[in-house]
NUPAKE-273781 format. One record per residue (C-alpha): residue number from 0; chain; x, y, z. Coordinates in pm, 1 decimal, always signed. Example, Ala and Ser with C-alpha at 12.3 -4.5 7.8 and 13.67 -1.06 7.14 Angstrom:
2
PT   k c       xx       yy       zz
PT   0 A  +1230.0   -450.0   +780.0
PT   1 A  +1367.0   -106.0   +714.0
// end
This chain:
345
PT   k c       xx       yy       zz
PT   0 A  +9201.3 +15577.1 +10905.6
PT   1 A  +9202.6 +15339.0 +11199.3
PT   2 A  +8987.5 +15027.1 +11173.8
PT   3 A  +8794.2 +14873.6 +11459.1
PT   4 A  +8901.7 +14538.7 +11600.1
PT   5 A  +8563.2 +14369.4 +11556.4
PT   6 A  +8664.8 +14056.1 +11743.4
PT   7 A  +8671.9 +14278.6 +12050.5
PT   8 A  +8396.5 +14522.4 +11967.3
PT   9 A  +8178.8 +14402.6 +12250.2
PT  10 A  +8468.1 +14357.1 +12493.8
PT  11 A  +8381.4 +14571.9 +12793.7
PT  12 A  +8551.3 +14655.2 +13116.1
PT  13 A  +8308.2 +14617.4 +13404.7
PT  14 A  +8384.6 +14725.7 +13759.7
PT  15 A  +8070.4 +14729.1 +13969.6
PT  16 A  +7828.7 +14888.5 +13725.4
PT  17 A  +8089.0 +15107.8 +13556.7
PT  18 A  +8154.4 +15029.6 +13192.0
PT  19 A  +8468.3 +15135.6 +13003.6
PT  20 A  +8441.4 +15150.2 +12626.9
PT  21 A  +8690.7 +14954.6 +12422.7
PT  22 A  +8512.0 +14932.9 +12089.4
PT  23 A  +8602.4 +15267.9 +11933.5
PT  24 A  +8856.7 +15413.4 +11698.8
PT  25 A  +8935.6 +15765.6 +11591.2
PT  26 A  +8893.9 +15919.7 +11252.8
PT  27 A  +8834.0 +16264.0 +11106.6
PT  28 A  +8652.5 +16565.1 +11242.6
PT  29 A  +8323.5 +16492.1 +11413.7
PT  30 A  +8056.5 +16712.2 +11251.4
PT  31 A  +7754.1 +16843.1 +11439.8
PT  32 A  +7473.3 +16599.4 +11509.7
PT  33 A  +7107.5 +16682.5 +11469.0
PT  34 A  +6931.2 +16665.0 +11804.3
PT  35 A  +6580.7 +16723.0 +11930.0
PT  36 A  +6670.0 +17001.4 +12173.0
PT  37 A  +6306.9 +17025.0 +12284.9
PT  38 A  +6318.9 +16680.0 +12449.9
PT  39 A  +6324.3 +16694.1 +12829.9
PT  40 A  +6327.9 +16457.0 +13125.0
PT  41 A  +6055.9 +16439.7 +13390.2
PT  42 A  +6215.4 +16728.4 +13580.8
PT  43 A  +6221.8 +16949.2 +13272.8
PT  44 A  +6594.9 +16917.7 +13202.7
PT  45 A  +6684.2 +16922.4 +12835.8
PT  46 A  +6846.3 +16608.7 +12699.7
PT  47 A  +7056.8 +16843.4 +12485.7
PT  48 A  +7319.7 +16990.3 +12722.9
PT  49 A  +7330.7 +17363.0 +12783.2
PT  50 A  +7668.9 +17433.1 +12937.2
PT  51 A  +7556.2 +17772.0 +13064.3
PT  52 A  +7358.2 +17565.2 +13318.8
PT  53 A  +7558.4 +17411.0 +13606.0
PT  54 A  +7332.5 +17103.2 +13589.5
PT  55 A  +7529.5 +16985.8 +13285.9
PT  56 A  +7863.3 +17001.2 +13466.7
PT  57 A  +7992.3 +16715.6 +13676.7
PT  58 A  +8219.8 +16964.0 +13853.8
PT  59 A  +8234.2 +17343.7 +13852.3
PT  60 A  +8497.9 +17420.3 +14116.5
PT  61 A  +8558.3 +17738.6 +14305.3
PT  62 A  +8877.3 +17875.7 +14152.2
PT  63 A  +9156.9 +17862.1 +14408.1
PT  64 A  +9457.8 +17750.9 +14204.6
PT  65 A  +9658.7 +17901.3 +13920.0
PT  66 A  +9593.3 +17618.1 +13673.9
PT  67 A  +9276.6 +17440.1 +13554.8
PT  68 A  +9208.0 +17087.7 +13435.4
PT  69 A  +8940.6 +17008.8 +13176.0
PT  70 A  +8866.3 +16639.9 +13242.9
PT  71 A  +8654.9 +16401.2 +13032.9
PT  72 A  +8549.1 +16072.1 +13193.1
PT  73 A  +8558.9 +15731.7 +13018.3
PT  74 A  +8254.8 +15526.4 +12923.8
PT  75 A  +8010.1 +15472.9 +13208.0
PT  76 A  +7689.9 +15433.1 +13007.9
PT  77 A  +7520.7 +15110.2 +12907.7
PT  78 A  +7210.2 +15288.6 +12784.9
PT  79 A  +6999.5 +15097.9 +12535.4
PT  80 A  +6956.7 +15426.3 +12348.1
PT  81 A  +7320.9 +15404.7 +12242.4
PT  82 A  +7433.6 +15718.5 +12423.5
PT  83 A  +7448.4 +15837.2 +12782.3
PT  84 A  +7134.6 +15990.4 +12929.3
PT  85 A  +7295.9 +16280.4 +13112.3
PT  86 A  +6972.0 +16346.3 +13301.6
PT  87 A  +6971.4 +15995.6 +13453.2
PT  88 A  +7062.7 +15999.9 +13822.1
PT  89 A  +7212.6 +15652.4 +13788.9
PT  90 A  +7437.6 +15740.1 +13496.2
PT  91 A  +7537.4 +16073.2 +13651.0
PT  92 A  +7638.1 +15884.1 +13966.6
PT  93 A  +7858.8 +15651.5 +13760.6
PT  94 A  +8033.3 +15952.5 +13608.2
PT  95 A  +8090.3 +16087.6 +13959.5
PT  96 A  +8237.3 +15755.4 +14069.3
PT  97 A  +8497.3 +15739.8 +13795.8
PT  98 A  +8570.7 +16110.0 +13845.0
PT  99 A  +8658.1 +16039.9 +14208.8
PT 100 A  +8878.5 +15747.2 +14105.9
PT 101 A  +9069.6 +15921.6 +13827.5
PT 102 A  +9038.6 +16299.0 +13845.6
PT 103 A  +9150.2 +16298.4 +14208.9
PT 104 A  +9500.1 +16275.9 +14054.0
PT 105 A  +9453.4 +16638.4 +13949.8
PT 106 A  +9246.7 +16798.1 +14225.4
PT 107 A  +9531.7 +16872.1 +14466.0
PT 108 A  +9707.9 +17079.7 +14200.7
PT 109 A  +9437.3 +17241.0 +13990.6
PT 110 A  +9076.6 +17352.8 +13952.6
PT 111 A  +8907.7 +17056.5 +13781.3
PT 112 A  +8621.1 +17125.6 +13541.0
PT 113 A  +8433.4 +16825.0 +13400.8
PT 114 A  +8122.7 +16827.7 +13179.6
PT 115 A  +7856.6 +16563.9 +13146.3
PT 116 A  +7842.6 +16453.9 +12781.7
PT 117 A  +7626.0 +16218.6 +12577.5
PT 118 A  +7896.9 +15961.3 +12527.0
PT 119 A  +7861.5 +15653.0 +12311.9
PT 120 A  +7725.2 +15371.6 +12529.3
PT 121 A  +7835.2 +15010.0 +12539.1
PT 122 A  +7519.8 +14907.2 +12350.4
PT 123 A  +7622.4 +15054.9 +12013.9
PT 124 A  +7691.0 +14805.4 +11737.5
PT 125 A  +7878.5 +14878.8 +11417.0
PT 126 A  +7903.6 +14718.8 +11078.3
PT 127 A  +8232.8 +14566.9 +10962.1
PT 128 A  +8494.0 +14827.7 +10863.9
PT 129 A  +8292.1 +15106.6 +11025.0
PT 130 A  +8475.9 +15367.0 +11230.1
PT 131 A  +8340.4 +15466.8 +11570.1
PT 132 A  +8375.8 +15829.1 +11467.2
PT 133 A  +8130.8 +15758.9 +11185.4
PT 134 A  +7856.5 +15672.8 +11432.7
PT 135 A  +7597.9 +15926.4 +11537.5
PT 136 A  +7651.4 +15825.6 +11897.9
PT 137 A  +8023.7 +15901.7 +11909.8
PT 138 A  +7981.2 +16224.1 +11712.9
PT 139 A  +7715.8 +16340.0 +11956.3
PT 140 A  +7946.2 +16289.9 +12252.7
PT 141 A  +8248.5 +16442.9 +12080.1
PT 142 A  +8046.9 +16752.7 +11985.4
PT 143 A  +7926.8 +16785.1 +12345.8
PT 144 A  +8286.3 +16774.1 +12469.4
PT 145 A  +8389.8 +17042.2 +12221.7
PT 146 A  +8089.0 +17258.1 +12310.0
PT 147 A  +8169.2 +17223.4 +12680.1
PT 148 A  +8532.9 +17313.1 +12616.9
PT 149 A  +8433.8 +17621.1 +12416.4
PT 150 A  +8209.4 +17737.1 +12700.0
PT 151 A  +8481.6 +17665.0 +12954.5
PT 152 A  +8750.1 +17855.1 +12761.4
PT 153 A  +8524.2 +18152.5 +12688.5
PT 154 A  +8343.8 +18187.7 +13020.0
PT 155 A  +8519.9 +17994.5 +13296.6
PT 156 A  +8892.8 +17978.6 +13227.4
PT 157 A  +8966.7 +18354.3 +13245.2
PT 158 A  +9302.2 +18314.9 +13072.4
PT 159 A  +9456.0 +18064.7 +13315.7
PT 160 A  +9693.9 +17790.0 +13200.6
PT 161 A  +9515.8 +17456.7 +13174.1
PT 162 A  +9555.3 +17081.2 +13140.7
PT 163 A  +9323.7 +16856.6 +12942.2
PT 164 A  +9287.0 +16501.4 +13069.3
PT 165 A  +9082.3 +16190.7 +13011.4
PT 166 A  +9076.5 +15815.7 +12976.8
PT 167 A  +8946.7 +15569.2 +12716.4
PT 168 A  +8645.5 +15725.5 +12537.5
PT 169 A  +8720.4 +16050.2 +12718.2
PT 170 A  +9063.9 +16047.1 +12556.5
PT 171 A  +8905.7 +15963.3 +12220.9
PT 172 A  +8687.9 +16273.7 +12240.9
PT 173 A  +8981.0 +16487.0 +12353.4
PT 174 A  +9192.8 +16370.7 +12060.0
PT 175 A  +8916.4 +16494.0 +11832.0
PT 176 A  +8911.7 +16820.2 +12027.8
PT 177 A  +9283.6 +16890.4 +11998.2
PT 178 A  +9281.4 +16806.2 +11627.5
PT 179 A  +8987.1 +17037.0 +11562.9
PT 180 A  +9080.8 +17328.7 +11789.9
PT 181 A  +9447.2 +17343.4 +11881.3
PT 182 A  +9617.3 +17325.8 +11542.9
PT 183 A  +9507.1 +17674.1 +11438.5
PT 184 A  +9502.0 +17837.6 +11782.4
PT 185 A  +9843.9 +17939.3 +11909.5
PT 186 A  +9699.1 +18091.4 +12226.0
PT 187 A  +9544.5 +17758.1 +12327.6
PT 188 A  +9869.6 +17575.4 +12261.3
PT 189 A +10064.9 +17832.8 +12460.4
PT 190 A  +9835.7 +17800.8 +12762.4
PT 191 A  +9833.5 +17421.4 +12756.7
PT 192 A +10041.6 +17289.5 +13045.7
PT 193 A  +9999.1 +16931.8 +12923.2
PT 194 A  +9744.7 +16687.3 +12785.7
PT 195 A  +9706.6 +16357.3 +12973.5
PT 196 A  +9547.3 +16148.2 +12696.9
PT 197 A  +9561.4 +15810.2 +12867.4
PT 198 A  +9415.7 +15476.6 +12762.8
PT 199 A  +9398.1 +15516.8 +12386.9
PT 200 A  +9635.0 +15540.2 +12090.7
PT 201 A  +9778.9 +15881.4 +12007.0
PT 202 A  +9972.1 +15888.1 +11678.5
PT 203 A +10198.9 +16129.7 +11494.7
PT 204 A  +9905.2 +16215.4 +11268.4
PT 205 A  +9697.6 +16321.4 +11569.0
PT 206 A  +9980.9 +16531.1 +11709.1
PT 207 A +10054.6 +16699.4 +11377.8
PT 208 A  +9689.9 +16797.6 +11334.1
PT 209 A  +9690.1 +16947.1 +11684.4
PT 210 A +10025.0 +17124.8 +11648.7
PT 211 A +10151.9 +16938.6 +11956.7
PT 212 A +10430.6 +16695.7 +12041.8
PT 213 A +10454.6 +16387.5 +12262.8
PT 214 A +10612.7 +16427.9 +12605.5
PT 215 A +10980.1 +16329.0 +12623.2
PT 216 A +11043.3 +16372.2 +12995.5
PT 217 A +10895.2 +16457.9 +13334.5
PT 218 A +10895.7 +16836.0 +13303.9
PT 219 A +10832.0 +16935.0 +12943.4
PT 220 A +10515.9 +17138.3 +12888.9
PT 221 A +10260.7 +17185.4 +12613.2
PT 222 A +10297.5 +16814.5 +12540.4
PT 223 A +10086.1 +16498.0 +12527.2
PT 224 A +10128.5 +16223.5 +12788.5
PT 225 A  +9989.6 +15890.9 +12671.9
PT 226 A +10024.3 +15516.9 +12736.1
PT 227 A  +9830.0 +15188.5 +12741.5
PT 228 A  +9908.2 +14940.4 +13021.5
PT 229 A  +9943.2 +14564.8 +12975.5
PT 230 A +10149.3 +14268.2 +13092.0
PT 231 A +10473.1 +14173.5 +12919.7
PT 232 A +10304.9 +13863.2 +12772.9
PT 233 A  +9982.6 +14029.4 +12657.7
PT 234 A  +9899.5 +14061.6 +12290.0
PT 235 A  +9725.9 +14391.1 +12370.7
PT 236 A  +9374.3 +14520.6 +12341.3
PT 237 A  +9182.9 +14735.6 +12093.0
PT 238 A  +9303.7 +15060.1 +12254.6
PT 239 A  +9661.3 +14994.1 +12143.6
PT 240 A  +9706.7 +15037.8 +11769.8
PT 241 A  +9988.1 +15090.6 +11523.7
PT 242 A +10185.7 +15408.0 +11575.4
PT 243 A +10098.2 +15453.9 +11941.6
PT 244 A +10312.4 +15691.3 +12142.8
PT 245 A +10403.9 +15589.0 +12497.3
PT 246 A +10579.4 +15740.1 +12797.9
PT 247 A +10678.3 +15548.0 +13110.2
PT 248 A +10497.5 +15702.9 +13411.1
PT 249 A +10763.0 +15579.3 +13654.9
PT 250 A +11080.7 +15720.3 +13495.7
PT 251 A +10921.1 +15951.0 +13233.9
PT 252 A +11130.7 +15810.1 +12951.5
PT 253 A +11012.3 +15712.3 +12605.2
PT 254 A +11270.4 +15441.6 +12536.1
PT 255 A +11284.5 +15091.2 +12684.6
PT 256 A +11467.6 +15194.3 +13003.0
PT 257 A +11338.0 +14965.6 +13276.3
PT 258 A +11176.4 +15121.6 +13584.5
PT 259 A +11166.0 +14884.8 +13885.0
PT 260 A +10868.3 +14866.1 +14119.5
PT 261 A +11072.3 +15057.2 +14377.5
PT 262 A +11007.3 +15368.9 +14163.9
PT 263 A +10631.8 +15321.8 +14192.7
PT 264 A +10525.1 +15573.0 +14457.4
PT 265 A +10187.5 +15409.6 +14504.7
PT 266 A  +9907.0 +15237.7 +14318.4
PT 267 A  +9565.5 +15350.3 +14438.0
PT 268 A  +9256.7 +15139.1 +14376.0
PT 269 A  +8894.4 +15252.4 +14378.5
PT 270 A  +8555.3 +15110.3 +14302.8
PT 271 A  +8514.0 +15304.7 +13979.9
PT 272 A  +8134.9 +15292.6 +13989.3
PT 273 A  +8105.1 +15453.9 +14333.6
PT 274 A  +8437.2 +15630.2 +14384.2
PT 275 A  +8494.0 +15434.8 +14705.4
PT 276 A  +8862.5 +15410.1 +14795.3
PT 277 A  +8972.7 +15046.9 +14834.2
PT 278 A  +9346.3 +15032.1 +14897.8
PT 279 A  +9686.8 +15186.1 +14828.3
PT 280 A +10003.6 +14985.9 +14764.0
PT 281 A +10355.2 +15131.3 +14747.6
PT 282 A +10603.3 +14978.5 +14501.6
PT 283 A +10314.8 +14796.0 +14336.5
PT 284 A +10456.2 +14719.6 +13991.4
PT 285 A +10737.7 +14795.3 +13751.1
PT 286 A +10715.6 +14952.4 +13404.2
PT 287 A +10892.3 +14921.8 +13071.1
PT 288 A +10796.8 +15034.7 +12721.7
PT 289 A +10776.9 +14786.8 +12436.7
PT 290 A +10922.8 +15014.8 +12171.2
PT 291 A +10795.1 +14795.0 +11888.6
PT 292 A +10427.1 +14807.2 +11986.9
PT 293 A +10413.2 +15121.2 +12202.6
PT 294 A +10271.1 +14924.5 +12497.1
PT 295 A +10348.8 +15010.8 +12858.2
PT 296 A +10441.7 +14673.6 +13005.6
PT 297 A +10421.9 +14585.5 +13373.2
PT 298 A +10441.9 +14287.9 +13607.0
PT 299 A +10192.1 +14296.7 +13891.4
PT 300 A +10266.8 +14135.8 +14229.7
PT 301 A +10267.8 +13757.2 +14239.6
PT 302 A  +9934.2 +13619.9 +14353.4
PT 303 A  +9750.2 +13942.9 +14274.6
PT 304 A  +9413.8 +13874.5 +14113.1
PT 305 A  +9263.8 +14163.0 +13918.2
PT 306 A  +8938.3 +14174.4 +13729.0
PT 307 A  +9032.0 +14289.9 +13379.0
PT 308 A  +8687.8 +14227.2 +13234.0
PT 309 A  +8666.9 +14050.6 +12899.4
PT 310 A  +8994.5 +14184.0 +12763.5
PT 311 A  +9271.0 +13954.6 +12640.5
PT 312 A  +9520.1 +13832.7 +12900.2
PT 313 A  +9712.4 +14104.8 +13073.5
PT 314 A  +9529.4 +14407.7 +12931.2
PT 315 A  +9517.1 +14642.9 +13229.8
PT 316 A  +9318.0 +14918.0 +13061.6
PT 317 A  +9092.2 +14979.4 +13358.3
PT 318 A  +9401.0 +15033.3 +13578.8
PT 319 A  +9575.6 +15292.9 +13358.8
PT 320 A  +9530.5 +15547.2 +13637.6
PT 321 A  +9529.5 +15314.9 +13939.9
PT 322 A  +9870.5 +15147.1 +13888.4
PT 323 A +10057.8 +15475.9 +13851.2
PT 324 A  +9837.7 +15698.9 +14066.7
PT 325 A +10095.0 +15865.3 +14293.7
PT 326 A +10351.8 +15907.0 +14016.2
PT 327 A +10087.7 +16069.9 +13797.9
PT 328 A  +9978.5 +16295.7 +14082.1
PT 329 A +10337.2 +16412.4 +14142.4
PT 330 A +10397.2 +16461.0 +13771.2
PT 331 A +10093.6 +16687.2 +13737.8
PT 332 A +10242.0 +16910.8 +14005.3
PT 333 A +10588.5 +16898.2 +13848.7
PT 334 A +10461.4 +17000.5 +13504.9
PT 335 A +10253.6 +17281.1 +13652.1
PT 336 A +10557.3 +17410.4 +13842.0
PT 337 A +10771.0 +17388.5 +13528.6
PT 338 A +10511.0 +17579.8 +13327.2
PT 339 A +10465.7 +17853.8 +13587.4
PT 340 A +10842.3 +17890.1 +13628.0
PT 341 A +10880.8 +17931.3 +13252.3
PT 342 A +10614.8 +18201.8 +13250.2
PT 343 A +10777.2 +18379.6 +13543.7
PT 344 A +11122.1 +18361.0 +13386.6
// end
């Protein structure tokens, strides 16, 4: 089992009022959590999500494309209750902001479905040697994600191919999902175009439990795309752990082949808390995999000052989507085309 780095357990990424969780680790299956489903907010909305109700979905798109995306946002909640209040207008707005910043990578190619879920907030504390997946708060959120996925697959997907995608805690919950649901379901694996599980460690153990493999190139399908971004001199953050898989989002290789900044089609920066677009920069940074640690290393432009929160030097966790935005966007389209061509052939 993976152990939490307690020296960084309270290390949070803050951009505006958007918080990104860095204090979790993955473990075994997340069992159901007892909830008081009778509790409601002042408007009568249940605090226990009912995914038959559109209120509990961040996005329910009109279906216009051949492929779907099931997207799970990273940590936005700093609720003192320890988990996100999905009936709070403020917290719902934060989820919308990060959706606009990250999930816009997928929207030009696919129908993007995204649930609200009672994620673990930044206020949760854990005892030494405790796993995040042992906490009631993480289990609650992970169960919500699985419940939302079950409703999506049964009632909304209508047999279309799909992508699953997330970042940080969203990726953590999706790793639990693929381990619990994909390993014994060949139909799900066959309809999976790809899984973009960015900003957290994905290991061989995770992949084996899910019956999936790590991506090896730009066009393979039914695979997991994963990486954690940092500088060449960084010691890394708590998202990067032993056994992490990594693919280079500039050249789509898994070895240490260097990709110069000229291959970066465009970094795209947002205010993650509001979704406001800030700037786009072509040829922003290079990329190379550290094959010993599994880190995606990059050198940002000289003189560039980025707010990385309270992470160690050079941990660019909050920019895992931003730095590689246009390359990711193109790759989503390329993998969808490859999948559809395989099905047609």
